[in-house]
VEXKOLNU-274097 format. One line per 3 residues: their letters; for each residue x, y negated, z of N, C-alpha, C, O, CB. Coordinates in Angstrom, 1 decimal. Glycine has a CB too. Layout:
BEGIN
a> X:Y:Z:X:Y:Z:X:Y:Z:X:Y:Z:X:Y:Z; ...
//
This chain:
BEGIN
qvq> 0.8:1.2:-0.1:0.0:-0.1:-0.1:0.9:-1.3:0.0:1.9:-1.4:0.7:-1.0:-0.2:1.2; 0.6:-2.2:-0.9:1.3:-3.4:-1.1:1.1:-4.3:-0.1:-0.1:-4.6:0.1:1.1:-3.9:-2.4; 2.0:-4.9:0.7:1.7:-6.0:1.7:2.7:-7.1:1.5:3.9:-6.9:1.3:1.8:-5.6:3.2
lve> 2.3:-8.1:1.6:3.1:-9.4:1.8:2.6:-10.2:3.0:1.5:-10.8:3.0:3.1:-10.3:0.6; 3.5:-10.3:3.9:3.0:-11.1:5.1:3.9:-12.3:5.4:5.1:-12.2:5.6:3.0:-10.1:6.4; 3.2:-13.5:5.4:4.0:-14.7:5.7:3.9:-15.1:7.1:2.9:-14.9:7.8:3.5:-15.7:4.9
sgg> 4.9:-15.7:7.5:4.9:-16.1:8.8:5.9:-17.4:9.0:6.7:-17.6:8.1:5.2:-15.0:9.8; 5.7:-18.1:10.2:6.6:-19.3:10.5:5.8:-20.6:10.2:6.5:-21.6:10.2:7.9:-19.1:9.7; 4.7:-20.7:9.9:4.0:-21.8:9.7:3.8:-22.5:11.1:4.0:-21.9:12.2:2.8:-21.6:9.0
glv> 3.3:-23.7:11.1:2.9:-24.3:12.3:2.8:-25.9:12.3:3.0:-26.4:11.1:3.8:-23.9:13.3; 2.6:-26.6:13.2:2.6:-28.1:13.3:3.9:-28.6:13.5:4.6:-28.2:14.4:1.6:-28.5:14.4; 4.4:-29.5:12.8:5.7:-30.3:12.8:5.5:-31.7:12.4:4.6:-32.0:11.7:6.7:-29.7:11.9
qpg> 6.3:-32.6:13.0:6.1:-34.1:12.8:6.7:-34.2:11.4:7.5:-33.4:10.9:6.9:-35.1:13.9; 6.3:-35.5:10.8:7.0:-36.0:9.6:8.7:-36.0:9.9:9.2:-36.5:10.9:6.5:-37.4:9.3; 9.3:-35.5:8.8:10.9:-35.5:8.9:11.4:-34.1:9.6:12.6:-33.8:9.5:11.4:-36.8:9.8
gsl> 10.5:-33.4:10.2:11.0:-32.1:10.8:11.2:-31.0:9.8:11.2:-31.2:8.6:10.0:-31.6:11.8; 11.5:-29.8:10.3:11.8:-28.7:9.5:11.0:-27.4:10.1:10.6:-27.2:11.2:13.3:-28.5:9.6; 10.9:-26.6:9.1:10.2:-25.2:9.3:11.0:-24.2:8.4:11.5:-24.6:7.4:8.7:-25.2:8.9
rls> 11.0:-22.9:9.0:11.3:-21.9:8.0:10.4:-20.9:7.9:10.0:-20.4:9.0:12.6:-21.3:8.2; 9.9:-20.6:6.7:8.9:-19.6:6.4:9.5:-18.3:6.0:10.6:-18.3:5.4:8.1:-20.0:5.3; 8.8:-17.2:6.4:9.4:-15.9:5.8:8.2:-15.0:5.3:7.0:-15.1:5.7:10.3:-15.0:7.0
cla> 8.6:-14.3:4.4:7.7:-13.3:3.7:8.3:-12.0:3.7:9.3:-11.8:3.0:7.3:-13.6:2.3; 7.6:-11.0:4.5:7.9:-9.6:4.5:7.3:-8.9:3.7:6.1:-8.8:3.8:7.7:-9.0:5.6; 7.9:-8.2:2.7:7.0:-7.4:1.7:7.4:-5.9:2.1:8.4:-5.6:2.7:7.4:-7.7:0.0
sgf> 6.3:-5.1:1.6:6.3:-3.7:1.7:5.5:-3.0:0.7:4.6:-3.7:0.2:6.0:-3.2:3.1; 5.6:-1.8:0.4:4.7:-1.1:-0.5:5.2:-1.1:-2.1:4.5:-0.5:-2.9:3.4:-1.8:-0.3; 6.2:-1.8:-2.3:6.8:-1.9:-3.7:8.3:-2.2:-3.5:8.8:-2.5:-2.4:6.1:-3.1:-4.7
tfs> 9.0:-2.1:-4.8:10.5:-2.3:-4.9:10.6:-3.9:-4.9:10.7:-4.5:-6.0:11.2:-1.6:-6.2; 10.7:-4.4:-3.7:11.0:-5.8:-3.6:12.1:-6.5:-4.5:12.0:-7.5:-5.2:11.3:-6.1:-2.2; 13.3:-5.6:-4.4:14.4:-6.1:-5.0:14.2:-6.2:-6.7:15.1:-6.8:-7.3:15.6:-5.2:-4.6
syt> 13.3:-5.8:-7.1:13.0:-5.7:-8.5:12.2:-6.9:-9.1:12.1:-7.0:-10.3:12.3:-4.5:-8.8; 11.8:-7.7:-8.2:10.7:-8.6:-8.6:11.2:-10.0:-8.2:11.7:-10.3:-7.1:9.5:-8.3:-7.9; 11.0:-10.9:-9.2:11.1:-12.4:-9.0:10.0:-12.6:-8.1:8.9:-12.1:-8.2:10.9:-13.2:-10.3
msw> 10.3:-13.5:-7.0:9.4:-13.7:-5.9:9.1:-15.4:-5.8:10.1:-16.2:-6.0:10.1:-13.1:-4.5; 8.0:-15.7:-5.6:7.7:-17.2:-5.5:7.0:-17.6:-4.2:6.4:-16.7:-3.5:6.7:-17.6:-6.8; 7.0:-18.9:-3.9:6.2:-19.5:-2.9:5.2:-20.4:-3.6:5.5:-21.2:-4.5:7.1:-20.3:-2.0
yrq> 4.0:-20.3:-3.2:2.9:-21.3:-3.7:2.3:-22.0:-2.5:2.4:-21.5:-1.4:1.7:-20.5:-4.7; 1.6:-23.2:-2.7:1.0:-23.7:-1.6:-0.5:-24.2:-2.2:-0.7:-24.4:-3.4:1.9:-24.9:-0.9; -1.2:-24.4:-1.2:-2.6:-24.9:-1.5:-3.1:-25.9:-0.5:-3.3:-25.4:0.7:-3.6:-23.9:-1.5
apg> -3.3:-27.1:-0.8:-3.6:-28.1:0.1:-5.3:-28.3:0.1:-5.9:-27.9:-0.9:-2.9:-29.4:-0.3; -5.9:-28.7:1.1:-7.4:-29.0:1.2:-7.8:-29.6:0.1:-7.3:-30.6:-0.2:-7.8:-29.9:2.4; -8.7:-29.0:-0.8:-9.3:-29.8:-1.8:-8.4:-29.8:-3.0:-8.8:-30.4:-4.0:-9.6:-31.2:-1.4
ker> -7.3:-29.1:-3.1:-6.4:-29.0:-4.2:-6.2:-27.5:-4.8:-6.4:-26.5:-4.1:-5.1:-29.5:-3.9; -5.9:-27.6:-6.0:-5.5:-26.2:-6.6:-4.1:-25.7:-6.1:-3.2:-26.4:-5.6:-5.4:-26.4:-8.3; -3.9:-24.3:-6.2:-2.7:-23.8:-5.7:-1.7:-24.2:-6.5:-2.0:-24.2:-7.8:-2.7:-22.5:-5.6
elv> -0.5:-24.5:-6.1:0.6:-24.9:-6.9:2.0:-24.1:-6.6:2.3:-23.8:-5.5:0.8:-26.5:-6.7; 2.7:-24.0:-7.7:4.0:-23.2:-7.5:5.0:-24.3:-6.6:4.9:-25.5:-6.8:4.7:-22.9:-9.1; 5.7:-23.8:-5.6:6.6:-24.5:-4.8:7.9:-24.1:-5.2:8.6:-25.0:-5.6:6.3:-24.2:-3.4
aai> 8.4:-22.9:-5.3:9.5:-22.4:-5.8:9.6:-21.0:-6.1:8.7:-20.3:-5.7:10.4:-22.7:-4.9; 10.6:-20.6:-6.9:10.7:-19.3:-7.2:12.3:-18.7:-7.2:13.2:-19.5:-7.4:10.0:-19.1:-8.6; 12.4:-17.5:-7.1:13.8:-16.9:-7.0:13.8:-15.6:-7.8:12.9:-14.8:-7.6:14.3:-16.6:-5.5
lsv> 14.8:-15.5:-8.6:14.9:-14.2:-9.4:15.4:-13.0:-8.4:16.0:-13.1:-7.3:16.0:-14.4:-10.6; 15.1:-11.8:-9.0:15.3:-10.6:-8.2:16.8:-10.6:-7.8:17.0:-10.3:-6.6:15.0:-9.4:-9.0; 17.8:-10.8:-8.6:19.2:-10.8:-8.3:19.8:-12.0:-9.0:19.2:-12.7:-9.9:20.0:-9.5:-8.8
ggi> 20.8:-12.3:-8.5:21.6:-13.6:-9.0:21.5:-14.8:-8.3:22.3:-15.8:-8.5:21.3:-13.9:-10.3; 20.5:-14.8:-7.5:20.1:-16.1:-6.7:19.6:-17.3:-7.5:19.5:-18.4:-6.9:21.4:-16.5:-5.9; 19.2:-17.2:-8.8:18.6:-18.3:-9.6:17.4:-18.6:-9.1:16.6:-17.7:-8.8:18.5:-17.9:-10.9
tny> 17.2:-19.9:-8.9:16.0:-20.5:-8.3:15.4:-21.6:-9.1:16.1:-22.1:-10.0:16.3:-21.1:-6.9; 14.2:-21.9:-8.8:13.6:-23.0:-9.5:12.5:-23.6:-8.4:11.8:-23.0:-7.6:12.9:-22.4:-10.8; 12.5:-25.0:-8.5:11.8:-25.7:-7.6:10.7:-26.7:-8.3:11.0:-27.3:-9.4:12.7:-26.4:-6.7
aas> 9.5:-26.9:-7.6:8.8:-28.1:-8.0:9.5:-29.4:-7.7:10.2:-29.5:-6.7:7.5:-28.0:-7.4; 9.2:-30.4:-8.6:9.8:-31.7:-8.4:9.6:-32.3:-7.0:10.5:-32.9:-6.4:9.3:-32.6:-9.5; 8.4:-31.9:-6.6:8.0:-32.7:-5.3:8.9:-32.0:-4.1:9.1:-32.7:-3.1:6.3:-32.5:-5.0
vkg> 9.5:-30.9:-4.2:10.1:-30.4:-3.0:11.7:-30.3:-3.3:12.5:-30.1:-2.4:9.5:-28.9:-2.6; 12.1:-30.5:-4.5:13.7:-30.3:-4.9:14.4:-31.3:-4.0:14.0:-32.4:-3.8:14.1:-30.6:-6.7; 15.4:-30.6:-3.4:16.2:-31.3:-2.5:15.9:-31.3:-1.1:16.7:-31.8:-0.2:16.3:-32.5:-2.9
rft> 14.8:-30.8:-0.9:14.3:-30.7:0.5:13.9:-29.3:1.0:13.9:-29.0:2.2:13.1:-31.5:0.6; 13.5:-28.5:0.1:13.2:-27.1:0.2:14.1:-26.2:-0.4:14.6:-26.5:-1.5:12.0:-26.8:-0.2; 14.5:-25.1:0.3:15.5:-24.0:-0.3:15.0:-22.7:-0.1:14.8:-22.3:1.0:16.8:-24.1:0.3
isr> 14.7:-22.0:-1.2:14.1:-20.6:-1.2:15.4:-19.7:-1.2:16.4:-20.0:-1.8:13.2:-20.3:-2.6; 15.2:-18.4:-0.5:16.3:-17.6:-0.6:15.5:-16.2:-0.2:14.4:-16.1:0.1:17.4:-18.1:0.5; 16.4:-15.1:-0.4:15.9:-13.8:-0.1:17.0:-12.9:0.4:18.2:-13.1:0.2:15.2:-13.2:-1.4
dna> 16.5:-11.8:1.2:17.5:-10.7:1.5:16.9:-9.5:1.1:15.9:-9.1:1.8:17.9:-10.5:3.1; 17.3:-8.9:0.0:16.7:-7.7:-0.5:17.0:-6.5:0.5:16.2:-5.6:0.5:17.1:-7.3:-2.0; 17.9:-6.5:1.2:18.1:-5.5:2.3:17.1:-5.5:3.2:16.8:-4.4:3.8:19.2:-5.6:3.0
knt> 16.4:-6.7:3.5:15.3:-6.7:4.5:14.1:-6.9:4.0:13.2:-7.1:4.8:15.5:-7.6:5.5; 13.9:-6.8:2.6:12.7:-6.9:2.0:11.9:-8.4:2.3:10.7:-8.5:2.3:11.9:-5.7:2.5; 12.8:-9.3:2.4:12.2:-10.7:2.9:12.7:-11.8:2.2:13.9:-11.9:1.8:12.6:-10.9:4.5
myl> 11.7:-12.6:1.9:12.0:-13.8:1.3:11.8:-15.0:2.2:11.1:-14.9:3.2:11.1:-13.9:0.1; 12.5:-16.1:2.0:12.5:-17.3:3.1:12.1:-18.7:2.2:12.4:-18.8:1.0:14.1:-17.6:3.9; 11.6:-19.6:2.8:11.5:-21.0:2.4:11.9:-21.9:3.7:11.2:-22.0:4.6:10.0:-21.4:1.9
qmn> 13.1:-22.4:3.5:13.6:-23.5:4.4:13.1:-24.9:4.0:13.7:-25.4:3.1:15.1:-23.5:4.5; 12.2:-25.4:4.7:11.6:-26.7:4.6:12.1:-27.9:5.4:11.8:-28.0:6.6:10.3:-26.7:4.8; 12.9:-28.7:4.8:13.4:-29.9:5.7:12.7:-31.2:5.1:12.1:-31.2:4.1:15.2:-30.1:5.6
slk> 12.9:-32.2:6.0:12.4:-33.6:5.8:10.9:-33.5:5.3:10.5:-34.0:4.2:13.4:-34.3:4.8; 10.3:-32.9:6.2:8.8:-32.5:5.9:8.0:-33.8:5.8:8.2:-34.8:6.6:8.2:-31.5:6.9; 7.1:-33.9:5.0:6.2:-35.0:4.7:4.7:-34.5:4.9:4.4:-33.3:4.8:6.4:-35.6:3.2
ped> 3.8:-35.5:5.1:2.3:-35.1:5.5:1.8:-34.5:4.2:1.0:-33.6:4.3:1.3:-36.3:6.0; 2.3:-34.9:3.0:1.8:-34.3:1.8:2.2:-32.8:1.6:1.8:-32.0:0.7:2.3:-35.3:0.6; 3.0:-32.5:2.5:3.5:-30.9:2.4:2.4:-30.0:3.2:2.6:-28.8:3.2:5.1:-30.5:3.1
tav> 1.4:-30.7:3.8:0.5:-29.9:4.5:-0.1:-29.0:3.6:-0.4:-29.5:2.5:-0.4:-30.8:5.3; -0.4:-27.8:3.9:-1.0:-26.6:3.0:-0.8:-25.5:3.6:-0.1:-25.3:4.5:-0.3:-26.5:1.6; -1.7:-24.4:3.0:-1.4:-23.1:3.2:-0.3:-22.7:2.2:-0.4:-22.9:1.0:-2.6:-22.3:3.2
yyc> 0.7:-22.0:2.8:1.9:-21.5:2.0:1.7:-20.0:1.8:1.5:-19.2:2.7:3.3:-21.8:2.7; 1.7:-19.5:0.3:1.4:-18.1:0.1:2.9:-17.7:-0.6:3.6:-18.5:-1.2:0.0:-17.7:-0.9; 3.1:-16.3:-0.3:4.1:-15.8:-1.3:3.5:-14.7:-2.2:2.5:-14.1:-2.0:5.3:-15.1:-0.5
nav> 4.2:-14.6:-3.3:3.8:-14.0:-4.4:4.9:-13.2:-5.1:6.0:-13.7:-5.1:3.3:-15.0:-5.3; 4.6:-11.9:-5.6:5.6:-11.3:-6.5:5.1:-11.8:-8.1:4.0:-11.5:-8.7:5.5:-9.6:-6.3; 6.1:-12.5:-8.6:5.7:-13.0:-10.0:5.2:-12.0:-11.0:5.8:-10.9:-11.1:6.8:-13.7:-10.7
rtn> 4.2:-12.2:-11.6:3.6:-11.4:-12.8:2.9:-10.1:-12.2:2.7:-9.1:-12.9:4.8:-11.1:-13.9; 2.5:-10.3:-10.9:1.7:-9.3:-10.3:0.4:-10.1:-9.6:0.3:-11.3:-9.7:2.5:-8.5:-9.1; -0.4:-9.1:-9.1:-1.4:-9.8:-8.2:-1.2:-9.5:-6.7:-2.2:-9.4:-5.9:-2.7:-9.3:-8.6
ywg> 0.1:-9.5:-6.4:0.5:-9.2:-5.0:0.6:-10.6:-4.2:1.5:-11.4:-4.4:1.9:-8.5:-4.9; -0.3:-10.7:-3.4:-0.2:-12.1:-2.7:-0.4:-11.9:-1.1:-1.2:-11.0:-0.7:-1.4:-13.2:-3.2; 0.2:-12.7:-0.4:0.1:-12.7:1.0:-1.3:-13.4:1.4:-2.0:-13.9:0.5:1.3:-13.2:1.6
kgt> -1.5:-13.5:2.7:-2.8:-14.1:3.1:-2.5:-15.6:3.4:-3.5:-16.3:3.7:-3.5:-13.4:4.4; -1.3:-16.0:3.4:-0.7:-17.3:3.7:-0.4:-17.6:5.2:-0.8:-16.8:6.1:-1.6:-18.3:3.2; 0.3:-18.7:5.3:0.6:-19.3:6.5:0.4:-20.8:6.4:0.8:-21.4:5.4:2.0:-18.9:7.0
lvt> -0.2:-21.5:7.5:-0.7:-22.8:7.4:0.6:-23.8:8.0:1.1:-23.6:9.1:-2.1:-23.0:8.3; 1.0:-24.7:7.2:1.8:-25.8:7.6:1.2:-27.0:7.7:0.7:-27.5:6.7:2.9:-25.9:6.8; 1.3:-27.6:8.9:0.7:-28.9:9.1:1.6:-29.9:9.5:2.3:-29.8:10.5:-0.3:-28.8:10.1
vss> 1.8:-31.0:8.7:3.0:-32.0:9.0:2.1:-33.3:9.3:1.4:-33.8:8.5:4.1:-32.3:7.5; 2.2:-33.7:10.6:1.6:-34.7:11.3:2.1:-35.2:12.4:2.7:-34.4:13.2:0.5:-34.3:11.5; 2.0:-36.5:12.7:2.5:-37.1:13.9:1.4:-37.2:15.0:1.6:-37.7:16.1:3.0:-38.5:13.7
//
């Protein structure tokens, strides 16, 4: 059974940091490009960042480039999103996804507010 479980969300002040994790099981994690998406209230889900299965090649949305870092540990079947210099507009539910599949986690809520 495929599972993607996000964790690490919470309430943080503007300018703060959070690290999200996505633990995968039930499929060969190391073979898949993985991505983080987010969905803010009243908005469509958008791609935040993606990372290839090997080689560490990454891609970021313009809105988070320079502030967020995506990484993965294939030995631990885990993907991460380090989020720094958080802004109120980063408030959203963050989801992990195995690219080109319908494998999605249930999401973790990030709230940036003073």
